[in-house]
VEXDREN-2710 file (C-alpha; in Angstrom, 1 decimal):
% VEXDREN-2710
k/r/px/py/pz
1/UNK/201.8/-71.5/46.5
2/UNK/200.0/-74.2/47.3
3/UNK/196.4/-74.6/49.0
4/UNK/198.3/-76.0/52.2
5/UNK/199.7/-73.3/53.0
6/UNK/198.9/-72.0/56.3
7/UNK/196.5/-69.3/55.9
8/UNK/197.2/-65.3/56.0
9/UNK/196.7/-63.7/59.5
10/UNK/195.5/-59.9/58.5
11/UNK/198.2/-57.6/59.5
12/UNK/197.3/-55.1/61.6
13/UNK/195.6/-52.0/60.4
14/UNK/194.7/-53.9/57.2
15/UNK/191.4/-54.7/58.1
16/UNK/190.4/-50.9/58.4
17/UNK/191.0/-50.5/54.4
18/UNK/190.5/-54.1/53.4
19/UNK/189.1/-57.2/54.1
20/UNK/189.5/-60.9/53.2
21/UNK/187.4/-62.9/50.6
22/UNK/185.6/-65.8/51.9
23/UNK/185.8/-68.7/49.2
24/UNK/181.9/-69.1/49.1
25/UNK/181.7/-65.2/48.6
26/UNK/184.3/-65.4/45.8
27/UNK/182.3/-68.4/44.2
28/UNK/178.8/-66.1/44.0
29/UNK/180.4/-63.8/41.9
30/UNK/180.3/-63.5/38.3
31/UNK/183.0/-66.1/37.3
32/UNK/185.0/-64.0/34.5
33/UNK/183.8/-60.7/35.6
34/UNK/183.5/-59.9/39.3
35/UNK/181.6/-56.8/40.6
36/UNK/184.0/-55.0/42.3
37/UNK/187.8/-54.3/42.6
38/UNK/189.9/-57.1/43.8
39/UNK/193.3/-56.8/45.4
40/UNK/196.3/-59.1/46.1
41/UNK/198.3/-59.2/49.2
42/UNK/202.0/-59.3/48.3
43/UNK/203.9/-60.9/51.2
44/UNK/207.6/-59.7/50.5
45/UNK/206.4/-56.3/50.4
46/UNK/203.5/-56.6/53.1
47/UNK/201.3/-54.6/50.7
48/UNK/198.2/-54.8/48.9
49/UNK/198.0/-54.6/44.8
50/UNK/195.3/-54.8/42.2
51/UNK/194.7/-58.0/41.1
52/UNK/191.6/-57.3/39.2
53/UNK/189.5/-54.2/38.2
54/UNK/185.9/-53.8/37.2
55/UNK/185.4/-53.8/33.4
56/UNK/188.2/-56.4/33.2
57/UNK/187.8/-60.2/32.1
58/UNK/189.2/-63.1/34.0
59/UNK/191.1/-65.9/32.2
60/UNK/190.4/-69.5/33.0
61/UNK/193.9/-69.6/34.4
62/UNK/193.2/-66.6/36.4
63/UNK/189.8/-68.0/38.1
64/UNK/191.8/-70.9/39.3
65/UNK/194.7/-68.8/40.6
66/UNK/192.4/-66.8/42.2
67/UNK/190.5/-69.3/43.6
68/UNK/193.8/-70.7/45.4
69/UNK/194.8/-67.5/46.7
70/UNK/191.3/-67.1/48.2
71/UNK/191.6/-70.5/50.1
72/UNK/195.4/-68.9/51.2
73/UNK/193.8/-65.5/52.5
74/UNK/195.8/-63.5/50.1
75/UNK/193.0/-62.1/48.5
76/UNK/191.3/-58.5/49.6
77/UNK/188.4/-56.3/48.3
78/UNK/188.2/-52.5/49.5
79/UNK/186.0/-51.4/52.3
80/UNK/185.6/-48.4/49.8
81/UNK/183.1/-50.9/47.6
82/UNK/181.2/-51.7/50.8
83/UNK/177.9/-50.6/48.9
84/UNK/178.5/-53.1/45.7
85/UNK/179.2/-55.9/48.5
86/UNK/176.1/-54.9/50.3
87/UNK/173.9/-54.8/47.3
88/UNK/175.5/-58.4/45.8
89/UNK/174.8/-60.0/49.1
90/UNK/171.5/-58.7/49.9
91/UNK/170.4/-61.2/47.4
92/UNK/172.3/-64.3/48.6
93/UNK/171.4/-63.2/52.4
94/UNK/172.9/-66.4/53.6
95/UNK/176.3/-65.6/52.8
96/UNK/176.9/-63.0/55.7
97/UNK/176.2/-66.2/57.9
98/UNK/179.8/-67.4/56.5
99/UNK/181.6/-64.4/56.0
100/UNK/183.6/-63.7/59.2
101/UNK/185.8/-60.9/57.6
102/UNK/182.6/-58.4/57.8
103/UNK/182.5/-56.1/60.7
104/UNK/178.8/-56.2/62.6
105/UNK/178.0/-52.6/61.2
106/UNK/178.8/-53.7/57.9
107/UNK/176.2/-57.1/58.5
108/UNK/173.5/-54.7/59.7
109/UNK/174.0/-52.5/56.7
110/UNK/173.0/-55.7/54.5
111/UNK/170.4/-56.9/56.5
112/UNK/168.7/-53.4/56.0
113/UNK/168.8/-53.7/52.3
114/UNK/168.2/-57.1/51.8
115/UNK/165.3/-57.2/54.2
116/UNK/163.8/-54.0/52.9
117/UNK/164.0/-55.1/49.4
118/UNK/162.4/-58.6/50.7
119/UNK/159.5/-56.7/52.5
120/UNK/158.8/-54.5/49.3
121/UNK/158.6/-57.5/47.1
122/UNK/156.0/-59.0/49.4
123/UNK/154.0/-56.5/50.2
124/UNK/153.8/-55.6/46.3
125/UNK/152.6/-59.2/45.5
126/UNK/151.6/-60.9/49.2
127/UNK/151.5/-64.6/48.0
128/UNK/153.1/-67.8/49.2
129/UNK/155.9/-67.9/46.9
130/UNK/157.2/-64.6/47.0
131/UNK/156.6/-64.9/51.2
132/UNK/159.0/-67.6/51.0
133/UNK/161.9/-65.4/49.8
134/UNK/161.3/-63.1/52.6
135/UNK/160.6/-66.1/54.9
136/UNK/164.4/-67.3/54.2
137/UNK/166.1/-63.9/54.7
138/UNK/164.3/-63.7/58.0
139/UNK/165.4/-67.0/59.3
140/UNK/168.9/-65.9/58.0
141/UNK/168.4/-62.6/60.6
142/UNK/167.1/-64.9/63.5
143/UNK/170.2/-67.2/62.8
144/UNK/172.3/-64.5/62.9
145/UNK/170.7/-63.0/66.5
146/UNK/170.8/-66.8/68.0
147/UNK/174.5/-66.6/68.2
148/UNK/174.1/-63.1/70.1
149/UNK/170.9/-61.5/70.4
150/UNK/172.5/-58.3/71.5
151/UNK/173.5/-57.7/67.6
152/UNK/170.0/-56.8/67.1
153/UNK/171.1/-53.2/68.1
154/UNK/173.0/-52.7/65.3
155/UNK/170.0/-52.8/63.5
156/UNK/168.3/-50.5/65.5
157/UNK/170.9/-47.7/64.5
158/UNK/169.9/-48.1/60.9
159/UNK/166.3/-47.7/60.8
160/UNK/164.5/-45.9/58.2
161/UNK/163.5/-42.4/58.7
162/UNK/161.1/-42.0/55.6
163/UNK/157.7/-43.9/56.0
164/UNK/156.5/-46.4/53.8
165/UNK/154.8/-49.6/54.0
166/UNK/157.9/-51.4/53.4
167/UNK/160.0/-49.1/55.8
168/UNK/157.5/-49.1/58.8
169/UNK/157.7/-53.2/58.2
170/UNK/161.2/-53.1/58.7
171/UNK/161.2/-50.7/61.4
172/UNK/158.7/-52.4/63.2
173/UNK/160.1/-56.1/63.2
174/UNK/163.5/-54.7/64.0
175/UNK/162.0/-52.5/67.0
176/UNK/159.7/-56.0/68.0
177/UNK/162.9/-58.0/68.3
178/UNK/164.9/-55.4/70.0
179/UNK/162.4/-55.0/72.8
180/UNK/161.6/-58.8/72.7
181/UNK/165.5/-59.1/73.4
182/UNK/165.4/-56.4/75.9
183/UNK/162.3/-57.9/78.0
184/UNK/164.0/-61.1/77.9
185/UNK/167.6/-60.9/78.3
186/UNK/168.1/-63.3/81.3
187/UNK/166.0/-65.8/79.6
188/UNK/168.1/-65.7/76.1
189/UNK/171.2/-65.9/78.4
190/UNK/169.8/-68.9/80.2
191/UNK/168.7/-70.5/77.0
192/UNK/165.1/-70.6/78.2
193/UNK/163.9/-68.9/74.9
194/UNK/163.2/-71.5/72.0
195/UNK/164.3/-70.6/68.7
196/UNK/161.1/-71.8/67.2
197/UNK/159.6/-68.8/69.0
198/UNK/161.9/-66.1/68.2
199/UNK/161.5/-67.2/64.3
200/UNK/158.1/-66.9/64.4
201/UNK/157.5/-63.9/66.4
202/UNK/160.0/-62.3/63.8
203/UNK/157.6/-63.1/60.6
204/UNK/154.8/-61.7/62.7
205/UNK/156.8/-58.6/63.4
206/UNK/158.1/-57.7/59.9
207/UNK/154.5/-58.9/58.2
208/UNK/152.1/-57.3/61.3
209/UNK/150.6/-54.9/58.3
210/UNK/150.1/-57.5/56.0
211/UNK/146.4/-56.3/55.7
212/UNK/147.3/-52.9/54.7
213/UNK/147.8/-54.4/51.2
214/UNK/144.3/-54.8/50.8
215/UNK/143.8/-51.0/51.7
216/UNK/143.9/-49.1/48.4
217/UNK/147.2/-47.0/48.4
218/UNK/145.2/-43.6/48.0
219/UNK/143.9/-43.7/51.6
220/UNK/147.6/-45.1/52.7
221/UNK/149.2/-42.2/51.7
222/UNK/146.4/-39.7/52.0
223/UNK/147.9/-36.7/53.9
224/UNK/144.6/-34.9/55.1
225/UNK/142.0/-36.8/57.4
226/UNK/140.1/-39.7/56.3
227/UNK/136.5/-39.6/55.7
228/UNK/134.4/-42.1/57.5
229/UNK/134.1/-44.6/54.6
230/UNK/137.9/-44.4/54.4
231/UNK/138.4/-44.8/58.1
232/UNK/136.3/-47.6/58.1
233/UNK/138.1/-49.6/55.2
234/UNK/141.6/-49.0/57.7
235/UNK/140.3/-50.1/60.6
236/UNK/139.4/-53.5/58.9
237/UNK/143.2/-54.0/57.7
238/UNK/144.1/-56.1/60.8
239/UNK/141.4/-58.4/60.1
240/UNK/142.2/-58.6/56.6
241/UNK/145.7/-59.5/57.6
242/UNK/144.4/-62.3/59.7
243/UNK/142.7/-63.7/57.1
244/UNK/145.2/-63.8/54.8
245/UNK/147.7/-65.9/57.0
246/UNK/146.0/-69.1/55.7
247/UNK/146.9/-69.0/52.4
248/UNK/150.7/-68.1/53.8
249/UNK/150.5/-71.4/55.9
250/UNK/151.3/-69.1/59.3
251/UNK/148.7/-70.0/61.8
252/UNK/150.6/-69.8/65.0
253/UNK/149.9/-67.4/67.7
254/UNK/153.2/-65.3/67.6
255/UNK/152.2/-64.4/64.0
256/UNK/148.4/-64.4/64.5
257/UNK/148.6/-61.9/67.6
258/UNK/151.2/-59.7/65.7
259/UNK/148.6/-59.0/62.7
260/UNK/145.7/-58.9/64.3
261/UNK/146.4/-57.1/67.7
262/UNK/148.9/-54.8/66.8
263/UNK/146.4/-52.0/66.9
264/UNK/144.3/-53.2/69.8
265/UNK/144.9/-51.3/73.4
266/UNK/144.9/-52.7/77.0
267/UNK/142.1/-50.6/77.9
268/UNK/140.1/-51.5/75.2
269/UNK/139.8/-48.7/73.0
270/UNK/141.9/-50.0/70.0
271/UNK/140.5/-51.8/66.9
272/UNK/139.3/-54.0/65.1
273/UNK/137.8/-56.2/68.3
274/UNK/138.1/-53.5/71.2
275/UNK/140.0/-56.3/73.2
276/UNK/141.2/-55.6/76.4
277/UNK/144.1/-56.7/78.4
278/UNK/142.9/-59.9/79.4
279/UNK/142.2/-61.2/76.1
280/UNK/145.3/-60.4/74.6
281/UNK/148.2/-61.8/74.2
282/UNK/151.8/-60.8/75.0
283/UNK/153.3/-60.9/71.3
284/UNK/150.2/-58.9/70.5
285/UNK/150.9/-56.5/73.0
286/UNK/154.3/-56.3/72.0
287/UNK/154.0/-55.5/68.9
288/UNK/151.5/-52.9/69.2
289/UNK/154.3/-51.1/71.1
290/UNK/156.8/-51.7/68.2
291/UNK/154.3/-50.3/65.7
292/UNK/153.2/-47.6/67.5
293/UNK/156.9/-46.3/68.4
294/UNK/158.2/-46.7/64.3
295/UNK/155.5/-44.9/63.2
296/UNK/156.3/-42.1/65.3
297/UNK/159.6/-42.2/64.7
298/UNK/159.2/-41.9/60.9
299/UNK/158.4/-39.1/58.4
300/UNK/154.7/-39.9/57.8
301/UNK/152.6/-38.3/55.1
302/UNK/150.2/-36.4/57.8
303/UNK/152.7/-36.1/61.1
304/UNK/156.5/-35.4/61.4
305/UNK/158.8/-37.5/63.0
306/UNK/159.1/-37.5/66.6
307/UNK/162.9/-38.2/68.4
308/UNK/163.0/-41.8/69.9
309/UNK/163.5/-40.3/73.6
310/UNK/160.1/-38.2/73.1
311/UNK/158.2/-41.3/71.2
312/UNK/159.3/-43.5/73.9
313/UNK/158.2/-41.5/77.0
314/UNK/154.8/-40.5/75.4
315/UNK/154.2/-44.4/75.0
316/UNK/155.1/-44.7/78.6
317/UNK/152.3/-42.4/79.5
318/UNK/149.6/-43.9/77.4
319/UNK/147.2/-46.3/79.2
320/UNK/146.7/-48.1/76.1
321/UNK/149.5/-50.0/75.9
322/UNK/151.1/-52.8/78.1
323/UNK/152.7/-51.0/81.0
324/UNK/155.9/-53.7/81.0
325/UNK/156.9/-52.9/77.4
326/UNK/156.4/-49.3/77.3
327/UNK/158.9/-49.3/80.2
328/UNK/161.1/-51.8/78.8
329/UNK/161.2/-49.5/75.7
330/UNK/161.8/-46.3/77.6
331/UNK/164.4/-47.8/79.4
332/UNK/166.1/-49.4/76.3
333/UNK/166.1/-46.1/74.5
334/UNK/167.4/-44.0/77.6
335/UNK/170.2/-46.4/78.3
336/UNK/171.7/-47.5/74.7
337/UNK/174.1/-44.2/73.5
338/UNK/172.9/-44.4/69.8
339/UNK/169.1/-43.4/70.7
340/UNK/170.7/-40.2/72.2
341/UNK/172.9/-39.6/69.3
342/UNK/169.9/-40.3/66.8
343/UNK/167.7/-37.9/69.1
344/UNK/170.2/-35.1/68.6
345/UNK/170.5/-35.7/64.7
346/UNK/166.6/-35.3/64.5
347/UNK/166.2/-32.4/66.5
348/UNK/169.2/-30.8/64.3
349/UNK/167.4/-31.7/61.1
350/UNK/164.2/-30.2/62.6
351/UNK/165.9/-26.8/63.8
352/UNK/167.4/-26.7/60.4
353/UNK/164.4/-27.2/58.2
354/UNK/162.9/-24.3/60.3
355/UNK/165.6/-22.0/59.5
END
């Protein structure tokens, strides 16, 4: 076989069980011991057959041959090994942009694992060096969405159900972007949204709770009412996060509003500054809705989760939130079918728990 040979067109049906390896993905694997089983497509019998199994070691000759076979489109991996693939690519997230053989749902799985992992690392150690790794992955996400902003829906299907600081940050980031996309659908289609706005908003949404890293963990995880002193400390986390932005070189309105204003309310009853509608930025008002919705739809130490339809309805009736944002959220949740399925799953789980 020669490298000039025309690349194989995947036979109908083969895509459901296997997908072709991209040369860039192959290059990211361990050279002699790839982390998952590899299969070769035999054209004469139109079947895939084992080429390499985990635990074996490739020879130098096989490595060269494998590279040529990949270029010809004859090398596949099993979709059963998707969890291994997800884990591998989550450490080199930019690979999702070059692998056209992944399904949209599979790409979403990779983003969930990669971004949650990066958020966990950053929120454990919120310093510039760790943030830069998170920022790189967030930029991969925005590049992916820039090609088609509606792909954010695949990520809203994979929100975390259990609360933790990193899980909540991921959920809020995805919901904030989904809500922004829904409210600006026509503007995206007309090319009126700037890429830098999307980039900065994404960063702001994902790290909006940055200040929580300065709150003692026993307060954050407490399942009983906070004492007066504990509540005073908790109410300071937006200001603490805002103060941290300078060291991270993140003095952009989109980021600052998300961090400082996500607990403000348009009626002036929020915190820490008790700002009213006229004093709040549009990104801060948007983040407030995404933050509240994400908190309500996850299991917290002090409150059970609510299904998305109920949560969106309650927020739409709350005068403390931007009415345009809450109505858009409610419309999004009602019209996109997967939210109804998610609500039914949650209700079923709750009924089983009572039983």
